[in-house]
All heavy atoms as an XYZ file, in Angstrom:
791
protein
N     -37.895    -28.911    -25.694
C     -37.253    -27.684    -26.092
C     -37.011    -26.833    -24.843
O     -37.887    -26.640    -24.025
C     -38.183    -26.949    -27.051
C     -37.586    -25.721    -27.604
S     -37.228    -26.020    -29.308
C     -36.114    -24.740    -29.608
N     -35.821    -26.340    -24.691
C     -35.498    -25.510    -23.534
C     -35.725    -24.048    -23.860
O     -35.616    -23.621    -25.002
C     -34.030    -25.712    -23.119
O     -33.209    -25.354    -24.213
C     -33.782    -27.139    -22.697
N     -36.012    -23.299    -22.853
C     -36.219    -21.867    -23.054
C     -34.892    -21.140    -23.036
O     -33.866    -21.671    -22.591
C     -37.128    -21.298    -21.950
O     -36.460    -21.452    -20.707
C     -38.472    -21.995    -21.930
N     -34.917    -19.949    -23.486
C     -33.694    -19.147    -23.558
C     -33.183    -18.773    -22.169
O     -31.986    -18.621    -21.959
C     -33.969    -17.887    -24.361
C     -32.722    -17.092    -24.603
C     -32.989    -16.021    -25.636
N     -31.727    -15.463    -26.056
C     -31.361    -14.225    -25.822
N     -32.159    -13.412    -25.205
N     -30.198    -13.791    -26.236
N     -34.061    -18.633    -21.192
C     -33.649    -18.245    -19.848
C     -32.794    -19.310    -19.190
O     -31.937    -18.999    -18.377
C     -34.873    -17.963    -18.974
C     -35.584    -16.704    -19.402
O     -34.990    -15.849    -20.039
N     -36.851    -16.600    -19.070
N     -33.012    -20.561    -19.529
C     -32.231    -21.632    -18.932
C     -30.807    -21.619    -19.474
O     -29.853    -21.892    -18.767
C     -32.910    -22.997    -19.195
C     -32.048    -24.139    -18.698
C     -34.280    -23.039    -18.566
N     -30.656    -21.279    -20.744
C     -29.347    -21.331    -21.376
C     -28.529    -20.058    -21.210
O     -27.327    -20.077    -21.397
C     -29.505    -21.624    -22.872
C     -30.109    -22.982    -23.202
C     -30.300    -23.109    -24.707
C     -29.239    -24.090    -22.682
N     -29.149    -18.961    -20.889
C     -28.395    -17.710    -20.780
C     -27.719    -17.611    -19.411
O     -28.264    -18.018    -18.404
C     -29.326    -16.509    -20.980
O     -30.192    -16.402    -19.889
N     -26.547    -17.095    -19.462
C     -25.776    -16.883    -18.234
C     -25.745    -15.385    -17.969
O     -25.215    -14.626    -18.760
C     -24.358    -17.422    -18.368
C     -24.313    -18.899    -18.606
C     -24.108    -19.411    -19.869
C     -24.496    -19.778    -17.557
C     -24.075    -20.765    -20.076
C     -24.465    -21.135    -17.752
C     -24.260    -21.642    -19.029
N     -26.306    -14.986    -16.886
C     -26.338    -13.559    -16.577
C     -25.046    -13.161    -15.876
O     -24.526    -13.887    -15.045
C     -27.538    -13.218    -15.699
O     -27.415    -13.873    -14.465
N     -24.555    -12.006    -16.247
C     -23.352    -11.471    -15.608
C     -23.753    -10.821    -14.292
O     -24.660    -10.006    -14.245
C     -22.690    -10.439    -16.509
C     -22.053    -11.024    -17.734
C     -20.833    -11.857    -17.406
O     -20.105    -11.514    -16.456
O     -20.631    -12.861    -18.075
N     -23.068    -11.183    -13.252
C     -23.340    -10.566    -11.956
C     -22.563     -9.267    -11.859
O     -21.444     -9.158    -12.328
C     -22.939    -11.510    -10.828
C     -23.819    -12.724    -10.733
C     -23.470    -13.542     -9.522
C     -24.448    -14.670     -9.366
N     -24.210    -15.427     -8.152
N     -23.168     -8.285    -11.223
C     -22.538     -6.987    -11.059
C     -21.573     -7.017     -9.891
O     -21.662     -7.843     -9.007
C     -23.599     -5.920    -10.817
C     -24.525     -5.722    -11.979
C     -25.537     -4.657    -11.671
C     -26.484     -4.474    -12.835
N     -27.505     -3.472    -12.552
N     -20.646     -6.089     -9.906
C     -19.703     -5.921     -8.805
C     -20.237     -4.801     -7.921
O     -20.515     -3.705     -8.393
C     -18.297     -5.575     -9.329
C     -17.344     -5.360     -8.180
C     -17.791     -6.675    -10.238
N     -20.398     -5.099     -6.640
C     -20.973     -4.098     -5.743
C     -19.922     -3.093     -5.292
O     -18.719     -3.360     -5.325
C     -21.612     -4.771     -4.533
O     -20.619     -5.300     -3.693
N     -20.393     -1.949     -4.833
C     -19.494     -0.911     -4.321
C     -18.801     -1.374     -3.052
O     -17.639     -1.044     -2.818
C     -20.275      0.374     -4.048
C     -20.815      1.030     -5.277
C     -21.641      2.240     -4.926
C     -22.291      2.813     -6.162
N     -23.191      3.922     -5.849
N     -19.508     -2.149     -2.236
C     -18.914     -2.661     -0.995
C     -17.729     -3.578     -1.288
O     -16.739     -3.585     -0.555
C     -19.956     -3.401     -0.168
C     -21.006     -2.486      0.380
O     -20.742     -1.306      0.609
N     -22.200     -2.989      0.585
N     -17.839     -4.368     -2.358
C     -16.738     -5.258     -2.720
C     -15.506     -4.463     -3.131
O     -14.388     -4.788     -2.721
C     -17.170     -6.183     -3.853
N     -15.706     -3.421     -3.918
C     -14.583     -2.591     -4.353
C     -13.960     -1.871     -3.163
O     -12.737     -1.799     -3.038
C     -15.049     -1.585     -5.427
C     -15.572     -2.321     -6.658
C     -13.941     -0.626     -5.802
C     -14.551     -3.179     -7.348
N     -14.788     -1.353     -2.262
C     -14.267     -0.663     -1.076
C     -13.456     -1.615     -0.212
O     -12.361     -1.275      0.256
C     -15.426     -0.029     -0.276
C     -16.020      1.138     -1.050
C     -14.962      0.433      1.096
C     -17.299      1.681     -0.459
N     -13.958     -2.836     -0.014
C     -13.243     -3.817      0.802
C     -11.911     -4.196      0.165
O     -10.889     -4.288      0.842
C     -14.117     -5.076      0.997
O     -15.360     -4.694      1.556
C     -13.443     -6.070      1.899
N     -11.911     -4.394     -1.154
C     -10.683     -4.766     -1.854
C      -9.665     -3.629     -1.828
O      -8.478     -3.858     -1.552
C     -11.002     -5.167     -3.293
C      -9.833     -5.638     -4.136
C      -9.274     -6.942     -3.574
C     -10.262     -5.822     -5.574
N     -10.117     -2.410     -2.066
C      -9.197     -1.266     -2.064
C      -8.629     -1.038     -0.667
O      -7.434     -0.743     -0.517
C      -9.910     -0.006     -2.612
C      -9.098      1.242     -2.362
C     -10.179     -0.167     -4.093
N      -9.470     -1.202      0.362
C      -8.973     -1.062      1.734
C      -7.876     -2.084      2.021
O      -6.847     -1.751      2.616
C     -10.119     -1.230      2.737
C     -11.006     -0.031      2.883
S     -12.364     -0.299      4.022
C     -11.509     -0.506      5.563
N      -8.074     -3.318      1.588
C      -7.066     -4.354      1.807
C      -5.759     -4.041      1.095
O      -4.675     -4.203      1.658
N      -5.857     -3.583     -0.146
C      -4.648     -3.250     -0.905
C      -3.909     -2.076     -0.265
O      -2.680     -2.109     -0.108
C      -5.015     -2.950     -2.378
C      -5.480     -4.236     -3.073
C      -3.841     -2.342     -3.117
C      -6.077     -4.019     -4.441
N      -4.645     -1.047      0.127
C      -4.022      0.133      0.751
C      -3.363     -0.240      2.073
O      -2.257      0.229      2.390
C      -5.066      1.259      0.936
C      -4.564      2.356      1.846
C      -5.467      1.821     -0.405
N      -4.004     -1.112      2.844
C      -3.430     -1.507      4.133
C      -2.163     -2.336      3.950
O      -1.183     -2.149      4.690
C      -4.466     -2.287      4.939
C      -5.607     -1.409      5.394
C      -6.860     -2.182      5.712
O      -6.860     -3.424      5.572
O      -7.859     -1.546      6.096
N      -2.140     -3.223      2.977
C      -0.926     -4.017      2.731
C       0.208     -3.111      2.251
O       1.351     -3.243      2.698
C      -1.206     -5.158      1.743
C      -1.989     -6.249      2.464
C       0.078     -5.721      1.154
C      -2.242     -7.482      1.673
N      -0.106     -2.177      1.356
C       0.921     -1.228      0.897
C       1.413     -0.380      2.073
O       2.618     -0.110      2.198
C       0.368     -0.352     -0.249
C       1.282      0.813     -0.556
C       0.142     -1.189     -1.495
N       0.506      0.008      2.972
C       0.903      0.775      4.155
C       1.853      0.005      5.051
O       2.847      0.552      5.539
N       1.557     -1.291      5.267
C       2.459     -2.095      6.086
C       3.799     -2.307      5.407
O       4.844     -2.305      6.066
C       1.831     -3.446      6.422
C       1.206     -3.481      7.781
C      -0.154     -3.633      7.918
C       1.969     -3.356      8.925
C      -0.749     -3.656      9.163
C       1.392     -3.375     10.174
C       0.026     -3.524     10.293
N       3.795     -2.475      4.094
C       5.071     -2.621      3.388
C       5.887     -1.332      3.460
O       7.118     -1.382      3.614
C       4.823     -3.028      1.939
C       4.296     -4.447      1.739
C       4.015     -4.704      0.267
C       5.269     -5.475      2.285
N       5.216     -0.180      3.374
C       5.934      1.095      3.521
C       6.487      1.270      4.931
O       7.619      1.737      5.108
C       5.018      2.268      3.171
C       4.741      2.475      1.687
C       3.716      3.575      1.489
C       6.028      2.812      0.963
N       5.702      0.894      5.934
C       6.209      0.958      7.313
C       7.413      0.039      7.501
O       8.391      0.409      8.159
C       5.111      0.566      8.298
C       4.113      1.632      8.678
C       3.051      1.049      9.599
C       4.804      2.797      9.353
N       7.347     -1.140      6.908
C       8.464     -2.081      6.999
C       9.704     -1.516      6.314
O      10.809     -1.577      6.858
C       8.066     -3.418      6.381
C       9.096     -4.534      6.415
C       9.337     -4.972      7.852
C       8.626     -5.704      5.593
N       9.512     -0.929      5.137
C      10.640     -0.350      4.408
C      11.250      0.833      5.157
O      12.477      0.943      5.264
C      10.177      0.095      3.017
C      11.238      0.676      2.112
C      12.258     -0.394      1.739
C      10.611      1.260      0.873
N      10.399      1.696      5.708
C      10.907      2.844      6.476
C      11.636      2.367      7.726
O      12.673      2.919      8.099
C       9.748      3.797      6.827
C       9.219      4.468      5.567
C      10.182      4.847      7.836
C       7.939      5.247      5.779
N      11.126      1.328      8.350
C      11.779      0.798      9.542
C      13.141      0.197      9.207
O      14.097      0.361      9.958
C      10.889     -0.257     10.197
O      11.517     -0.802     11.323
N      13.218     -0.480      8.087
C      14.508     -1.065      7.677
C      15.500      0.037      7.332
O      16.672     -0.018      7.725
C      14.300     -2.023      6.489
C      13.576     -3.276      6.957
C      15.627     -2.394      5.842
C      13.148     -4.199      5.838
N      15.058      1.053      6.596
C      15.963      2.131      6.199
C      16.410      2.982      7.385
O      17.516      3.530      7.373
C      15.300      3.019      5.144
C      15.079      2.354      3.778
C      14.346      3.308      2.858
C      16.402      1.912      3.173
N      15.568      3.097      8.419
C      15.961      3.869      9.596
C      16.622      2.988     10.656
O      16.868      3.447     11.764
C      14.743      4.578     10.197
O      13.860      3.631     10.748
N      16.921      1.743     10.299
C      17.584      0.766     11.173
C      16.821      0.554     12.477
O      17.398      0.500     13.563
C      19.006      1.198     11.446
C      19.841      1.211     10.205
C      21.266      1.524     10.489
N      21.997      1.498      9.224
C      23.126      2.098      9.035
N      23.657      2.785     10.024
N      23.714      2.026      7.888
N      15.496      0.454     12.359
C      14.661      0.127     13.499
C      14.350      1.282     14.418
O      13.854      1.082     15.515
N      14.639      2.484     13.990
C      14.387      3.644     14.848
C      13.129      4.390     14.415
O      13.085      5.611     14.447
C      15.592      4.583     14.812
C      16.824      3.936     15.403
C      17.976      4.875     15.440
C      19.172      4.143     16.033
N      20.331      4.995     16.136
N      12.120      3.639     14.050
C      10.835      4.238     13.708
C      10.177      4.693     14.997
O      10.063      3.940     15.958
C       9.969      3.212     12.977
C       8.740      3.712     12.266
C       9.125      4.705     11.176
C       7.988      2.557     11.643
N       9.761      5.920     15.039
C       9.216      6.496     16.260
C       7.863      5.900     16.621
O       7.346      5.014     15.954
C       9.078      8.014     16.103
C      10.419      8.684     16.002
O      11.427      8.133     16.438
N      10.439      9.863     15.426
N       7.298      6.434     17.670
C       5.985      6.015     18.135
C       4.912      6.301     17.087
O       3.904      5.601     17.025
C       5.667      6.751     19.441
C       4.527      6.243     20.272
C       4.758      4.793     20.680
C       4.348      7.104     21.489
N       5.156      7.270     16.232
C       4.232      7.618     15.158
C       4.027      6.428     14.211
O       2.916      6.175     13.749
C       4.769      8.830     14.406
C       3.864      9.329     13.333
C       2.657      9.919     13.647
C       4.223      9.195     12.009
C       1.814     10.376     12.654
C       3.395      9.648     11.012
C       2.189     10.240     11.331
N       5.080      5.687     13.934
C       4.981      4.499     13.089
C       4.130      3.409     13.729
O       3.374      2.717     13.057
N       4.257      3.274     15.044
C       3.427      2.317     15.764
C       1.961      2.689     15.730
O       1.082      1.831     15.602
N       1.691      4.001     15.834
C       0.310      4.457     15.742
C      -0.269      4.188     14.356
O      -1.434      3.802     14.223
C       0.194      5.941     16.063
C       0.386      6.276     17.519
C       0.983      7.461     17.902
C      -0.033      5.398     18.518
C       1.160      7.783     19.232
C       0.143      5.710     19.858
C       0.736      6.898     20.202
O       0.906      7.203     21.522
N       0.530      4.387     13.333
C       0.065      4.114     11.970
C      -0.215      2.619     11.799
O      -1.217      2.229     11.192
C       1.091      4.610     10.930
C       1.136      6.139     10.937
C       0.740      4.110      9.536
C       2.197      6.718     10.039
N       0.649      1.772     12.359
C       0.421      0.332     12.299
C      -0.856     -0.078     13.014
O      -1.628     -0.902     12.511
N      -1.096      0.512     14.172
C      -2.342      0.225     14.904
C      -3.562      0.698     14.127
O      -4.584      0.008     14.086
C      -2.315      0.883     16.281
S      -1.154      0.131     17.417
N      -3.453      1.849     13.484
C      -4.548      2.361     12.675
C      -4.831      1.436     11.490
O      -5.991      1.170     11.160
C      -4.225      3.765     12.186
C      -5.268      4.429     11.301
C      -6.528      4.730     12.105
C      -4.719      5.687     10.677
N      -3.776      0.908     10.877
C      -3.963     -0.024      9.760
C      -4.647     -1.310     10.208
O      -5.494     -1.842      9.503
C      -2.616     -0.336      9.100
C      -1.985      0.800      8.300
C      -0.589      0.401      7.846
C      -2.847      1.175      7.117
N      -4.302     -1.798     11.386
C      -4.947     -3.009     11.902
C      -6.416     -2.742     12.218
O      -7.286     -3.568     11.914
C      -4.193     -3.554     13.135
C      -4.963     -4.670     13.799
C      -2.817     -4.042     12.736
N      -6.712     -1.581     12.799
C      -8.105     -1.237     13.073
C      -8.911     -1.103     11.784
O     -10.059     -1.552     11.700
C      -8.190      0.054     13.883
C      -7.753     -0.047     15.345
C      -7.781      1.326     15.991
C      -8.646     -1.008     16.093
N      -8.307     -0.503     10.767
C      -8.973     -0.421      9.473
C      -9.181     -1.804      8.857
O     -10.180     -2.037      8.178
C      -8.179      0.475      8.518
C      -8.256      1.963      8.773
C      -7.310      2.707      7.834
C      -9.663      2.464      8.603
N      -8.242     -2.710      9.105
C      -8.394     -4.076      8.590
C      -9.558     -4.788      9.272
O     -10.323     -5.501      8.614
C      -7.097     -4.857      8.788
N      -9.707     -4.592     10.587
C     -10.865     -5.168     11.277
C     -12.164     -4.604     10.699
O     -13.121     -5.341     10.466
C     -10.806     -4.892     12.786
C      -9.960     -5.858     13.542
C      -8.814     -5.429     14.188
C     -10.305     -7.196     13.622
C      -8.028     -6.310     14.892
C      -9.533     -8.086     14.328
C      -8.390     -7.649     14.962
N     -12.177     -3.304     10.450
C     -13.349     -2.673      9.860
C     -13.605     -3.213      8.445
O     -14.746     -3.438      8.056
C     -13.180     -1.154      9.840
C     -14.346     -0.431      9.257
C     -15.544     -0.357      9.945
C     -14.249      0.175      8.017
C     -16.631      0.314      9.402
C     -15.321      0.845      7.474
C     -16.523      0.917      8.167
N     -12.537     -3.436      7.670
C     -12.674     -3.974      6.313
C     -13.236     -5.383      6.305
O     -14.072     -5.722      5.460
N     -12.790     -6.215      7.237
C     -13.328     -7.572      7.338
C     -14.797     -7.518      7.720
O     -15.635     -8.214      7.127
C     -12.516     -8.415      8.349
C     -13.219     -9.723      8.659
C     -11.123     -8.685      7.826
N     -15.119     -6.695      8.693
C     -16.503     -6.565      9.124
C     -17.380     -6.053      7.988
O     -18.475     -6.568      7.754
C     -16.581     -5.634     10.339
C     -17.949     -5.466     10.964
C     -18.412     -6.784     11.575
C     -17.919     -4.385     12.015
N     -16.904     -5.062      7.271
C     -17.647     -4.499      6.150
C     -17.883     -5.557      5.075
O     -18.989     -5.690      4.536
C     -16.872     -3.332      5.558
C     -17.577     -2.561      4.489
C     -18.211     -3.054      3.392
C     -17.724     -1.160      4.418
N     -18.716     -2.050      2.645
C     -18.440     -0.862      3.249
C     -17.306     -0.120      5.225
C     -18.748      0.430      2.868
C     -17.609      1.155      4.834
C     -18.326      1.425      3.677
N     -16.853     -6.323      4.754
C     -16.987     -7.358      3.736
C     -17.923     -8.475      4.148
O     -18.727     -8.959      3.343
N     -17.850     -8.897      5.397
C     -18.705     -9.993      5.866
C     -20.159     -9.544      5.948
O     -21.066    -10.289      5.562
C     -18.196    -10.518      7.238
C     -19.201    -11.447      7.862
C     -16.863    -11.218      7.057
N     -20.407     -8.333      6.437
C     -21.789     -7.861      6.546
C     -22.424     -7.602      5.183
O     -23.638     -7.719      5.037
C     -21.854     -6.597      7.399
C     -21.575     -6.788      8.883
C     -21.644     -5.466      9.616
C     -22.550     -7.787      9.496
N     -21.635     -7.283      4.166
C     -22.192     -7.045      2.833
C     -22.130     -8.291      1.959
O     -22.426     -8.241      0.774
C     -21.443     -5.904      2.157
O     -20.106     -6.274      1.911
N     -21.784     -9.416      2.526
C     -21.607    -10.655      1.756
C     -22.930    -11.293      1.361
O     -22.971    -12.123      0.477
C     -20.774    -11.646      2.580
C     -20.256    -12.811      1.793
C     -19.217    -12.639      0.897
C     -20.809    -14.061      1.933
C     -18.737    -13.700      0.165
C     -20.334    -15.136      1.204
C     -19.303    -14.939      0.323
O     -18.840    -15.985     -0.406
N     -24.042    -10.908      1.975
C     -25.306    -11.588      1.758
C     -25.990    -11.225      0.444
O     -26.981    -11.841      0.083
C     -26.263    -11.323      2.916
C     -26.554     -9.846      3.104
O     -25.912     -9.032      2.430
O     -27.430     -9.519      3.924
N     -25.494    -10.249     -0.291
C     -26.104     -9.872     -1.556
C     -25.719    -10.892     -2.628
O     -24.593    -10.907     -3.108
C     -25.642     -8.468     -1.950
C     -26.412     -7.922     -3.130
O     -27.438     -8.525     -3.502
O     -25.987     -6.895     -3.678
N     -26.649    -11.775     -3.001
C     -26.338    -12.881     -3.910
C     -26.380    -12.467     -5.372
O     -25.931    -13.223     -6.232
C     -27.295    -14.068     -3.686
C     -27.091    -14.674     -2.320
C     -28.739    -13.649     -3.877
N     -26.874    -11.289     -5.679
C     -26.950    -10.856     -7.066
C     -25.655    -10.231     -7.556
O     -25.562     -9.828     -8.697
C     -28.093     -9.856     -7.236
C     -29.450    -10.468     -7.016
C     -30.534     -9.459     -7.250
C     -31.894    -10.086     -7.015
N     -32.971     -9.135     -7.251
N     -24.667    -10.148     -6.703
C     -23.406     -9.527     -7.084
C     -22.300    -10.572     -7.129
O     -22.407    -11.654     -6.564
C     -23.003     -8.425     -6.095
O     -22.888     -8.994     -4.794
C     -24.033     -7.320     -6.069
N     -21.237    -10.223     -7.795
C     -20.074    -11.084     -7.901
C     -19.328    -11.073     -6.568
O     -18.997    -10.015     -6.049
C     -19.175    -10.570     -9.020
C     -18.104    -11.554     -9.398
O     -17.893    -12.539     -8.704
N     -17.443    -11.297    -10.498
N     -19.059    -12.234     -6.013
C     -18.485    -12.334     -4.669
C     -16.954    -12.397     -4.675
O     -16.336    -12.364     -3.624
C     -19.046    -13.564     -3.954
C     -20.547    -13.595     -3.854
C     -21.111    -12.479     -3.005
O     -20.464    -11.970     -2.112
N     -22.335    -12.093     -3.294
N     -16.326    -12.516     -5.845
C     -14.865    -12.674     -5.884
C     -14.129    -11.495     -5.257
O     -13.150    -11.675     -4.548
C     -14.382    -12.846     -7.314
C     -14.572    -14.244     -7.843
C     -14.005    -14.358     -9.203
N     -14.977    -13.757    -10.111
C     -14.716    -13.380    -11.337
N     -13.514    -13.515    -11.823
N     -15.646    -12.863    -12.097
N     -14.584    -10.282     -5.544
C     -13.889     -9.113     -5.026
C     -14.077     -8.976     -3.518
O     -13.178     -8.545     -2.821
C     -14.365     -7.855     -5.750
C     -13.981     -7.829     -7.196
C     -14.921     -8.049     -8.176
C     -12.670     -7.601     -7.566
C     -14.574     -8.040     -9.513
C     -12.293     -7.593     -8.890
C     -13.260     -7.816     -9.873
N     -15.250     -9.359     -3.022
C     -15.467     -9.326     -1.567
C     -14.583    -10.337     -0.872
O     -13.992    -10.048      0.161
C     -16.934     -9.610     -1.235
C     -17.855     -8.486     -1.540
C     -19.254     -8.829     -1.131
C     -20.211     -7.780     -1.648
N     -21.591     -8.120     -1.394
N     -14.487    -11.536     -1.430
C     -13.653    -12.574     -0.822
C     -12.190    -12.152     -0.852
O     -11.465    -12.312      0.138
C     -13.866    -13.920     -1.536
C     -15.285    -14.421     -1.280
C     -12.847    -14.948     -1.079
C     -15.676    -15.626     -2.102
N     -11.748    -11.571     -1.962
C     -10.364    -11.096     -2.048
C     -10.095     -9.987     -1.043
O      -9.049     -9.970     -0.387
C     -10.076    -10.583     -3.462
O     -10.258    -11.591     -4.402
N     -11.032     -9.058     -0.909
C     -10.872     -7.972      0.059
C     -10.839     -8.474      1.488
O     -10.033     -8.025      2.300
N     -11.717     -9.435      1.805
C     -11.725    -10.005      3.155
C     -10.410    -10.716      3.428
O      -9.821    -10.560      4.503
C     -12.926    -10.954      3.329
C     -14.232    -10.160      3.335
C     -12.807    -11.765      4.606
C     -15.474    -11.019      3.249
N      -9.914    -11.481      2.457
C      -8.636    -12.192      2.643
C      -7.479    -11.224      2.831
O      -6.618    -11.443      3.690
C      -8.372    -13.112      1.460
S      -9.476    -14.526      1.383
N      -7.446    -10.147      2.043
C      -6.374     -9.161      2.206
C      -6.435     -8.489      3.574
O      -5.399     -8.262      4.205
C      -6.456     -8.106      1.106
C      -6.029     -8.549     -0.289
C      -6.258     -7.428     -1.278
C      -4.580     -8.978     -0.298
N      -7.624     -8.188      4.044
C      -7.763     -7.571      5.361
C      -7.351     -8.530      6.469
O      -6.739     -8.118      7.458
C      -9.194     -7.085      5.578
C      -9.480     -5.807      4.833
O      -8.753     -4.839      4.976
N     -10.516     -5.803      4.030
N      -7.648     -9.820      6.314
C      -7.219    -10.808      7.307
C      -5.694    -10.922      7.308
O      -5.072    -11.037      8.371
C      -7.901    -12.166      7.043
C      -7.271    -13.271      7.854
C      -9.390    -12.079      7.349
N      -5.079    -10.857      6.132
C      -3.610    -10.886      6.051
C      -3.026     -9.686      6.785
O      -2.021     -9.812      7.500
C      -3.166    -10.925      4.573
C      -3.483    -12.291      3.966
C      -1.677    -10.611      4.436
C      -3.290    -12.365      2.474
N      -3.630     -8.527      6.630
C      -3.157     -7.324      7.328
C      -3.289     -7.496      8.837
O      -2.394     -7.099      9.591
C      -3.917     -6.074      6.838
C      -3.630     -4.880      7.722
C      -3.535     -5.770      5.413
N      -4.362     -8.112      9.295
C      -4.526     -8.352     10.733
C      -3.415     -9.262     11.239
O      -2.806     -9.008     12.285
C      -5.924     -8.936     11.026
C      -6.991     -7.886     10.766
C      -6.014     -9.441     12.465
C      -8.405     -8.415     10.791
N      -3.116    -10.331     10.502
C      -2.028    -11.224     10.913
C      -0.677    -10.524     10.872
O       0.165    -10.741     11.750
C      -1.997    -12.486     10.059
C      -3.074    -13.468     10.396
C      -3.845    -14.035      9.405
C      -3.321    -13.841     11.707
C      -4.843    -14.944      9.703
C      -4.312    -14.747     12.033
C      -5.077    -15.301     11.020
N      -0.452     -9.664      9.862
C       0.795     -8.896      9.834
C       0.906     -7.980     11.043
O       1.973     -7.862     11.648
C       0.866     -8.055      8.552
C       1.279     -8.745      7.277
C       1.158     -7.784      6.104
C       2.694     -9.270      7.376
N      -0.187     -7.318     11.387
C      -0.178     -6.431     12.540
C       0.097     -7.169     13.829
O       0.878     -6.718     14.672
N      -0.528     -8.321     14.011
C      -0.291     -9.109     15.215
C       1.158     -9.597     15.262
O       1.798     -9.580     16.308
C      -1.293    -10.283     15.293
C      -2.699     -9.745     15.548
C      -0.902    -11.284     16.360
C      -3.790    -10.785     15.425
N       1.677     -9.996     14.096
C       3.070    -10.450     14.029
C       4.039     -9.341     14.388
O       4.992     -9.536     15.136
C       3.381    -11.000     12.634
O       2.465    -12.048     12.328
C       4.798    -11.522     12.557
N       3.807     -8.136     13.850
C       4.708     -7.020     14.140
C       4.623     -6.587     15.599
O       5.605     -6.154     16.179
C       4.419     -5.834     13.220
C       4.886     -6.048     11.803
C       4.259     -5.400     10.773
C       5.943     -6.881     11.524
C       4.671     -5.575      9.467
C       6.382     -7.070     10.223
C       5.736     -6.415      9.198
N       3.445     -6.702     16.210
C       3.307     -6.358     17.624
C       4.085     -7.367     18.473
O       4.715     -7.002     19.454
C       1.823     -6.301     18.023
C       1.656     -6.285     19.515
C       1.171     -5.078     17.413
N       4.063     -8.626     18.063
C       4.761     -9.669     18.832
C       6.271     -9.550     18.696
O       6.997    -10.011     19.557
C       4.279    -11.046     18.400
C       2.838    -11.307     18.793
S       2.199    -12.842     18.130
C       3.077    -14.020     19.118
N       6.749     -8.938     17.595
C       8.190     -8.780     17.442
C       8.671     -7.696     18.369
O       9.686     -7.571     18.857
C       8.537     -8.428     15.990
C       8.338     -9.546     14.993
C       8.636     -9.028     13.584
C       9.247    -10.714     15.289
């Protein structure tokens, strides 16, 4: 006879760090899309201010990846949101590097 603890599946909680990492990734991607749209509408005449915003978004993405990786060790929480946030922040880093190379 098996005990009830073996058959029950406990729901893992979502940590605050996971939500922060995911929201940072979403905000950074939306920021880059807005910069891209403004640059297209102004026919490439986005001032130095736009470049500073892009650099700030890349720095925030590095911070988001670091935050997600350092908070990844909590095994009692659901890791899907942390992994999604880390992936979104890595995408933002690649977008930033790509835009700098252009």
